[in-house]
Structures are given as structure tokens and as C-alpha cells.
C-alpha positions in Angstrom: -9.6 30.0 -19.9 -9.5 26.2 -18.8 -5.7 25.7 -17.7 -4.4 22.4 -16.4 -1.4 22.0 -14.1 0.6 18.9 -14.9 2.5 17.5 -12.1 4.6 14.3 -12.8 5.7 11.9 -10.0 8.7 9.7 -10.7 7.5 6.7 -8.5 8.6 3.6 -6.8 7.1 -0.1 -5.6 7.5 -3.4 -6.1 5.3 -5.1 -8.8 3.8 -8.7 -8.2 6.2 -9.6 -11.0 10.0 -9.8 -10.2 11.9 -6.8 -11.4 13.8 -7.5 -14.8 16.8 -5.4 -14.1 18.2 -3.7 -10.7 16.1 -3.5 -7.3 14.2 -0.1 -7.5 14.0 2.0 -4.3 11.5 1.1 -1.7 8.7 3.3 -1.0 8.2 4.8 2.3 4.5 3.9 2.6 3.6 6.6 5.2 3.7 9.2 2.1 4.8 12.6 3.0 5.0 14.6 6.5 2.9 17.5 7.2 0.0 18.7 5.0 0.4 19.9 1.1 -2.0 21.9 -0.7 -1.5 22.1 -4.6 -4.2 24.3 -6.0 -4.8 24.6 -9.6 -4.0 28.0 -11.6 -6.9 29.6 -10.1 -6.1 30.1 -6.1 -9.7 29.4 -4.8 -10.7 30.5 -1.0 -11.7 26.7 -0.6 -7.9 25.8 -1.0 -6.5 28.5 1.1 -9.3 27.9 3.9 -7.9 24.4 4.1 -4.3 25.7 4.1 -5.1 27.9 7.1 -7.0 25.0 8.7 -4.2 22.5 8.5 -1.7 25.4 9.6 -3.4 25.4 13.2 -3.6 29.1 12.6 -6.1 29.5 15.5 -3.5 29.0 18.0 -1.4 31.9 19.5 1.9 32.6 18.3 1.4 30.7 14.9 2.4 32.4 11.6 1.9 31.9 8.0 4.5 32.9 5.9 3.8 34.3 2.4 6.3 33.9 -0.6 5.9 35.3 -3.9 7.8 34.4 -6.9 6.3 37.3 -8.9 3.1 39.6 -9.1 1.0 37.3 -11.2 -2.7 37.0 -11.0 -2.3 33.7 -8.9 -0.4 35.8 -6.4 -2.6 38.5 -6.0 -5.4 36.2 -5.6 -3.6 34.1 -2.6 -2.6 37.2 -1.1 -6.2 38.7 -0.9 -7.7 35.8 0.4 -5.1 35.4 3.0 -5.7 38.7 4.2 -9.3 37.9 4.4 -8.8 34.9 6.6 -5.9 35.8 8.8 -5.5 38.6 11.0 -3.0 41.4 9.6 -0.6 41.0 12.9 -0.3 37.2 12.3 0.5 37.1 8.5 3.9 37.5 7.8 4.6 38.3 4.1 8.0 38.2 2.5 9.3 38.0 -1.2 13.0 37.6 0.1 14.5 34.0 0.4 17.1 34.9 3.1 14.3 36.5 5.3 12.1 33.6 4.3 14.6 30.9 5.6 15.1 32.8 8.9 11.3 32.8 9.5 10.9 29.3 8.9 11.8 27.8 12.2 8.9 30.2 13.9 6.5 29.8 11.2 3.7 26.9 11.0 2.8 27.3 7.6 4.1 28.8 4.3 2.1 29.5 1.2 4.0 29.9 -2.0 2.8 32.2 -4.8 3.5 33.0 -8.3 4.6 31.1 -11.5 8.4 30.0 -10.6 10.5 28.9 -7.8 13.9 29.4 -9.1 14.7 31.4 -6.2 13.7 28.7 -3.7 15.4 25.8 -5.7 18.9 26.2 -3.8 16.7 25.9 -0.5 14.6 22.9 -1.1 16.1 20.7 1.7 15.0 23.4 4.3 11.5 23.2 2.7 11.4 19.4 2.6 12.5 19.6 6.4 9.8 22.3 7.4 7.0 19.9 5.5 8.5 16.5 7.1 8.2 18.3 10.5 4.6 18.0 10.5 3.9 21.7 9.2 1.9 23.0 6.1 2.7 24.3 2.8 0.3 25.4 0.3 0.8 26.7 -3.4 -0.5 27.9 -6.6 3.1 27.8 -8.1 4.9 25.0 -10.0 6.7 24.0 -6.7 7.1 20.2 -8.1 10.9 20.7 -8.6 11.3 21.3 -4.6 10.7 17.6 -3.8 7.9 18.2 -1.7 5.6 15.7 -3.4 7.7 12.7 -3.7 9.8 12.5 -6.8 7.9 15.1 -8.5 8.6 17.6 -11.4 6.7 19.7 -13.9 6.9 19.0 -17.8 5.6 20.8 -20.5 5.0 17.7 -22.7 1.5 16.4 -23.1 0.4 13.4 -21.4 0.9 11.1 -24.1 4.3 12.3 -24.8 5.3 12.1 -20.8 3.7 8.5 -20.5 5.6 7.4 -23.8 9.0 8.7 -22.8 8.8 7.4 -19.3 6.4 4.6 -18.4 6.9 4.9 -14.7 5.4 8.3 -14.5 2.2 9.4 -13.0 0.7 12.7 -14.5 -1.8 14.7 -12.5 -4.0 17.2 -14.6 -5.8 20.0 -12.1 -8.5 21.9 -13.4 -8.2 25.6 -12.9 -10.4 25.4 -9.5 -9.2 22.1 -8.4 -6.9 21.5 -5.3 -5.3 18.8 -3.7 -4.5 18.1 -0.2 -2.0 15.9 0.6 -1.7 14.3 4.1 0.4 11.3 4.7 -0.6 9.0 2.0 -4.1 10.5 1.5 -4.7 12.4 -1.3 -8.0 14.3 -1.5 -9.5 16.6 -4.1 -11.1 19.7 -2.0 -11.7 21.9 -4.9 -14.9 21.9 -7.2 -12.9 21.0 -10.3 -11.6 17.9 -11.0 -8.2 16.2 -11.1 -7.4 13.5 -13.7 -4.6 11.0 -12.7 -3.0 9.5 -15.9 -0.6 6.3 -15.3 0.7 3.4 -17.0 -0.6 0.3 -15.3 0.5 -2.7 -17.4 3.5 -2.9 -20.0 2.3 -2.6 -23.3 -1.1 -1.6 -22.6 -2.9 1.7 -22.9 -2.7 4.3 -20.1 -5.5 4.5 -17.3 -7.1 7.5 -16.0 -8.4 8.0 -12.4 -10.7 11.2 -11.9 -11.0 12.7 -8.5 -14.4 14.7 -8.2 -16.4 16.1 -5.5 -18.3 12.9 -5.6 -15.1 10.5 -5.9 -12.4 12.6 -4.1 -9.9 10.4 -2.5 -6.9 8.3 -3.8 -3.9 6.5 -2.1 -0.4 8.3 -2.8 1.4 5.0 -2.2 -0.8 3.0 -4.3 -0.3 5.4 -7.2 3.4 5.3 -6.7 3.7 1.7 -6.5 1.1 1.4 -9.7 3.9 3.5 -11.6 6.4 1.1 -10.8 4.3 -1.9 -11.9 4.2 -0.5 -15.3 8.1 -0.7 -15.9 7.7 -4.5 -14.8 6.8 -7.4 -16.8 4.2 -9.5 -15.2 4.4 -13.4 -15.7 2.8 -14.6 -18.2 2.9 -18.3 -17.3 1.8 -20.2 -14.2 4.5 -20.6 -11.1 4.3 -24.3 -9.9 2.1 -24.1 -6.7 4.4 -25.9 -4.5 6.0 -25.4 -1.2 9.2 -27.3 -1.4 10.3 -27.6 2.3 8.1 -26.8 5.4 4.5 -26.4 5.8 1.6 -23.6 5.0 -1.5 -23.2 6.9 -4.1 -20.7 5.6 -7.1 -20.2 7.5 -10.5 -18.7 6.0 -10.9 -16.3 9.2 -13.8 -16.8 12.0 -12.8 -19.7 14.3 -9.7 -22.0 14.6 -10.4 -25.3 13.1 -10.3 -27.8 16.0 -6.6 -29.1 16.5 -4.9 -26.7 14.2 -3.1 -25.0 17.0 -1.4 -28.1 18.1 -0.6 -29.1 14.6 1.0 -25.9 14.1 3.1 -26.2 17.2 4.2 -30.0 16.4 5.1 -29.0 13.0 7.2 -26.0 14.5 9.1 -28.1 17.0 6.7 -28.8 19.9 8.2 -27.8 23.3 11.3 -26.6 21.1 9.5 -24.3 18.8 10.1 -20.6 18.5 7.0 -18.9 17.2 6.6 -15.6 15.8 3.4 -13.6 16.0 2.8 -11.0 13.6 -0.2 -8.7 14.3 0.8 -6.3 11.8 -2.5 -6.2 9.8 -4.8 -5.2 12.8 -5.9 -1.7 12.8 -4.4 0.9 14.9 -3.6 0.9 17.7 -2.6 -2.8 17.9 -4.0 -3.7 21.4 -2.4 -5.8 24.1 -2.8 -8.5 25.5 -2.1 -10.7 22.3 -4.5 -13.5 22.8 -2.9 -15.7 20.3 0.5 -15.4 22.3 -1.3 -17.1 25.2 -3.2 -19.7 23.2 0.2 -21.0 21.5 1.8 -21.3 25.0 -1.2 -23.2 26.0 -0.6 -25.5 22.8 2.8 -26.3 23.9 5.1 -23.7 22.3 8.6 -23.6 23.5 8.6 -19.5 23.1 6.5 -16.9 21.6 7.8 -13.7 20.4 5.3 -10.7 19.3 6.6 -8.3 16.5 3.9 -5.9 16.1 6.2 -3.3 14.6 5.3 -1.9 10.8 8.2 0.8 10.1 11.5 -0.1 8.0 13.6 0.7 11.3 11.6 -1.8 13.2 11.3 -4.8 11.0 14.9 -4.6 10.2 16.2 -3.9 13.8 18.6 -6.3 15.4 15.7 -7.8 17.4 13.4 -8.4 14.6 16.1 -9.8 12.4 17.4 -12.1 15.4 14.1 -13.3 16.0 13.2 -14.0 12.6 16.5 -16.0 11.8 16.0 -18.6 14.8 12.1 -19.0 14.2 10.5 -22.3 13.6 7.1 -21.0 13.1 5.6 -17.8 11.7 2.0 -16.5 12.6 0.1 -13.9 10.4 -2.8 -12.3 12.2 -5.9 -11.0 10.5 -6.9 -7.4 9.6 -5.9 -5.5 6.2 -3.4 -7.5 4.2 -2.0 -4.3 2.5 -0.1 -3.5 5.9 1.6 -6.7 5.6 2.9 -5.3 2.2 3.8 -2.0 3.6 5.9 -3.5 6.5 7.7 -6.1 4.8 7.9 -6.6 1.2 11.2 -5.5 -0.1 12.7 -5.5 3.3 15.5 -7.7 4.8 12.7 -9.5 6.9 11.1 -10.9 3.8 13.6 -13.3 2.8 13.8 -14.6 6.6 10.4 -15.3 6.6 11.1 -17.5 3.4 13.9 -19.1 5.2 11.6 -20.6 8.0 10.0 -22.8 5.1 13.3 -23.7 3.5 14.3 -24.9 7.2 11.6 -27.1 7.5 9.5 -24.8 9.5 5.8 -23.7 9.5 3.9 -20.3 8.6 0.1 -20.1 9.4 -2.1 -17.3 9.0 -6.0 -16.3 9.0 -8.0 -14.2 7.1 -5.5 -11.5 5.8 -2.9 -13.7 7.2 -3.8 -16.3 4.8 -4.3 -13.9 1.6 -0.9 -12.4 2.2 0.9 -15.9 1.8 0.1 -16.1 -1.8 1.9 -14.8 -5.0 -0.9 -12.6 -6.0 -2.6 -10.4 -3.3 -6.3 -9.9 -3.4 -8.2 -7.0 -1.7 -5.0 -4.9 -1.2 -6.5 -1.7 -1.6 -5.9 0.4 1.4 -9.1 2.4 1.1 -11.4 -0.5 0.4 -11.4 -4.2 0.9 -14.1 -4.7 -2.0 -11.6 -4.5 -5.1 -10.0 -7.9 -5.7 -7.4 -6.4 -8.1 -5.8 -3.2 -6.5 -3.3 -1.6 -8.7 0.0 -1.3 -6.6 -1.1 -3.9 -4.0 -1.1 -7.0 -6.2 2.0 -8.7 -4.8 1.7 -11.0 -1.8 4.8 -12.4 0.3 4.9 -15.2 -2.3 5.0 -18.4 0.2 2.7 -20.1 -2.3 3.6 -19.3 -5.8 0.9 -19.4 -8.6 -2.1 -18.7 -6.5 -4.4 -16.1 -4.9 -6.0 -16.6 -1.9 -9.6 -15.4 -0.5 -11.0 -15.7 2.9 -14.3 -15.7 4.5 -15.3 -17.2 1.2 -19.0 -18.5 1.5 -20.0 -16.5 4.6 -19.3 -13.3 2.5 -20.6 -15.1 -1.0 -17.3 -14.1 -2.8 -17.6 -17.0 -5.5 -18.3 -14.2 -8.3 -15.1 -12.3 -7.0 -12.7 -14.9 -7.3 -14.2 -16.2 -10.5 -13.6 -12.9 -12.3 -10.1 -12.7 -11.0 -9.3 -16.2 -12.4 -10.8 -14.9 -15.6 -8.6 -11.6 -15.6 -5.4 -13.6 -14.7 -5.9 -17.5 -15.8 -2.5 -18.3 -14.9 -3.4 -18.1 -11.1 -5.1 -20.8 -9.3 -7.7 -19.1 -7.1 -8.4 -20.5 -3.8 -11.3 -19.4 -1.6 -11.3 -20.6 2.1 -14.3 -20.6 4.5 -14.1 -19.7 7.7 -13.2 -21.9 10.5 -11.4 -24.0 7.8 -7.7 -24.6 7.0 -5.6 -25.5 3.7 -2.6 -27.1 4.9 -0.1 -27.2 2.0 2.9 -29.3 2.1 4.8 -29.8 -1.6 1.8 -29.6 -4.1 -0.8 -31.1 -2.1 -3.4 -29.1 0.1 -5.3 -31.2 2.8 -8.5 -29.4 4.0 -9.4 -29.5 7.7 -12.5 -27.5 9.4 -16.0 -27.1 9.1 -16.5 -25.6 5.8 -14.8 -26.0 2.5 -12.0 -24.7 0.2 -12.9 -23.8 -3.2 -10.3 -24.1 -6.3 -10.7 -21.8 -9.6 -8.9 -23.1 -12.3 -9.1 -21.2 -15.8 -6.3 -22.6 -17.6 -8.3 -24.4 -20.2 -11.3 -22.2 -21.1 -12.8 -19.0 -20.7 -15.0 -20.4 -17.9 -13.2 -21.4 -14.7 -13.6 -24.8 -13.5 -14.4 -24.7 -9.4 -13.6 -28.0 -7.2 -14.9 -27.8 -3.7 -12.8 -29.6 -1.1 -14.3 -30.7 2.0 -12.5 -31.8 5.8 -10.0 -34.5 5.4 -10.0 -34.3 1.7 -7.0 -33.5 -0.6 -6.1 -31.3 -3.6 -3.2 -31.2 -5.9 -2.1 -27.7 -6.5 0.0 -28.5 -9.8 -2.4 -30.8 -11.5 -5.3 -28.8 -10.1 -7.4 -32.0 -9.4 -9.2 -33.3 -6.2 -7.2 -36.5 -5.2 -9.2 -39.4 -5.2 -8.8 -41.8 -2.1 -7.7 -45.4 -3.2 -9.9 -47.9 -1.4 
């Protein structure tokens, strides 16, 4: 018989729209600690093998605990498979909760079998701490009320009833022979069966389904949780005015720096009195020293340069980071993957301090990912790929430049059709594509182009076919009227 396991996640995130009511809790983008295996109704050898591998069972003195909530078929399956994979003297089996809690500190992994976890509910904190410490928990039971997968619970309602009742839910349906491995923020279907992930993606629109199969097995837990939160918020339907009311933005399309741009940045930031913050946040791990851009800024005449490479909430809201941002006259956003800026700064105390740099008349500059993140709408935000222009859960930039979406490496990577498609889907946005070694310098509503390439603007407000404007070095574009400024001779 085909049996589905429904796991419902009450999720949290920040939409690219502003919340209509209270500020919802911020997601920890790291996902879960340890490793969690969720098997379908049939406990397969593949699921248990992955669990044993995650437990480090080949090392000495590493015990697996076995807890059974009953003597069901799934309990018998799990016990039989574990006995086949783990030496008898290393497999600690117990059905007593007191004994289980006593053994947790000595164990590396815990398998929970059976159809109920009522006996474990009073001890959910201990189990969550066990998982957060980097250990492994596997189950074919209904453990979702224990909070091991963030904000999860089980419901007997159908998908449609769940999603209609509460629009910020994500529903996972596991085939009987499917199994999910969750480690950090990565979700992988490791079973032969399929996993269907249903969630609302837009207010007033029908639910969307993502299917994890052996051919397409991976999803991002943090993105799914952010997507679910987006469904509770109303996206803007009218275009925001693309104006930088105070200060200056410099957006570079990647590649080399346009000639003189570093000196111009330093001058706008205060020259020898400037206080520059370098944010290499988007770079891949590990972020390597020395920071060449720091040396370049000092050579260009910067008064003080501070590098803030941290990504965790504890770092970005630390007194050192807050103090540095409070006195900054210029910010530099480096290249890499723009979703890392979202994870690190969106919704934190540091984010409004960045906006305050502009309000004080300062300057913000970024290249590649550091250009895209400055927009209201974030392109290519999918943590699993940089090919998706629209990535659910990662559609909100830091919004230094309202009403726009910014793509980079534009002509060099032939991204014309991508930005055209985006502005067709979201006609309220002004699409901006920036070539390599080219900068768009924005003050008020005017964007000036500097460098050897072009900046392309896509406006789809008036028709179904976006109008493209190509602007070259020293030419200017009005971001509000969306027209090239003709010089008066």
C-alpha cells in the first residue's frame, strides 16, 4: 500500500516585500546541527546505512541507541537492518526513556522506531541538544513534534487543507520507500522513492510542488523556509521610485575595476578622513587573507579600512561590527555569491546601519555579487545554483536602490534573455545589466556609466516586450523616467 508521511514545517524568512504586520523571527541560515534521517513508512536499508555512516560507527566506543515506541512493522524493520550493519556488542537497545536519557551522553547516534513519540515529548530539549551537538538521529517514526526539523509537526489533514488553513506551511510527502537526509541546510532524498514538497509561493496563487527524485535529489532547507514565509506577505504591485536620496551608489559588473573608480570612491567617502568597511562576505569558504582590496583602498588614499568577514548573527551584531558600521563613510561589497549577504545581514541590526551610510551622505560600492545585493530585488539568489534569476526565498536584496534588479557579467555571459524574462515576469522592476569592468554610479535618480563596457536597462511598464536601453561610458540614464539623458550641446 502506498503510504505518505506528511511533515509540515512552520517556516520563517523575510520576503522581498515588507512584512505587513509584525516582524517575523529571523531564520538561522545554517539549518540544523548534526544529521537527521527521515525515512518513509518503510524503513529501507539505504536509509539506515546512511544513518550508520553519519554516526561514525566505525570508530571505537561509538554507540548507537535504539528507541522503540512500539512493536510495529517499521520497528521490526529498523531493528533487523541495524543488527545487520552494526556489531551486536556496539548496538545499545532500549525502550525505556530513563535509560535512553542516561545513555545519550555516551552515544553517537539515536534511531527512533515506532509510530508514536509521546513518551519522548517531555524530553524534546535533550534530543534537540543531542542533534545540535553534531550527532545523528534517524527515524521512521512521527518525530516531528520533537522540533528536530525546525518548526515541524505532523498533521492528518490533506495537503490542500493544510495549505489553505495556514499559508506559511511547507508540506513534505514521502513515498513509503523514500528517505530524507538533512545536514545543515542541505536536504537530500536518498531513497528510491520520491519526495514531494508543496508550499504556497505567492499570496493568492495556487501552491507549488517541488519533487525530489533520484535524478533531482537536492533542496535547500533555508530557502524552503524563506519561501514559506514569503507566502504570508504581499509583494509590491507598484514600482518603487529608483532614487538614492542621499549619498552615492557605485555598482560594478565584475571583472576588472574601471579606471579611476577606486579614487572616486575614496573621494566620495571623505578622502583621507574616510572610514571604509570591506565586506568579503560573499566569497567562498574559507575567506582568504590578505584582502587585496584593503591594500588597494589604502593606496588610493583611504584614511582607515576595516575588514568585516563574519557571517554569523553573533559576529554581525557584535559591538565591533556595530561600532565600525556606525562610523563608516564608505562600504565595499565584494564578489562571490549574493545569497551569503542575505544570510549574514538581512533582518539584522547591521542592515539599517548600512542604509545610514547613505543617509549621512556616504558611498556604497560593490562588484559582481556586491552589485546585485544593492538592489531591491535580488537576482541569482539560489544557494544551489547561480543560473536561476528568480529564486524563491532569496528574492530580496539589501534595497539600497529601490525598484530595480541588477545582474552582472552581463554581455560577457550573454545574460540578455535572463534579464528580459525577469522584467516580463515582474514589470514593476527596472532591470539593470552591467558589463564587466563597467560601473553605474547613482546619485538621486541619475545613473552615470563609467568603464569600457555598457549598462543595459530593461523597462517593461508600458508593454509586454521590455524596452532595452544601452548606455555607454560617460552617458547618463534617468532611473525614474527610464530614459537616456541627452546632453544639451
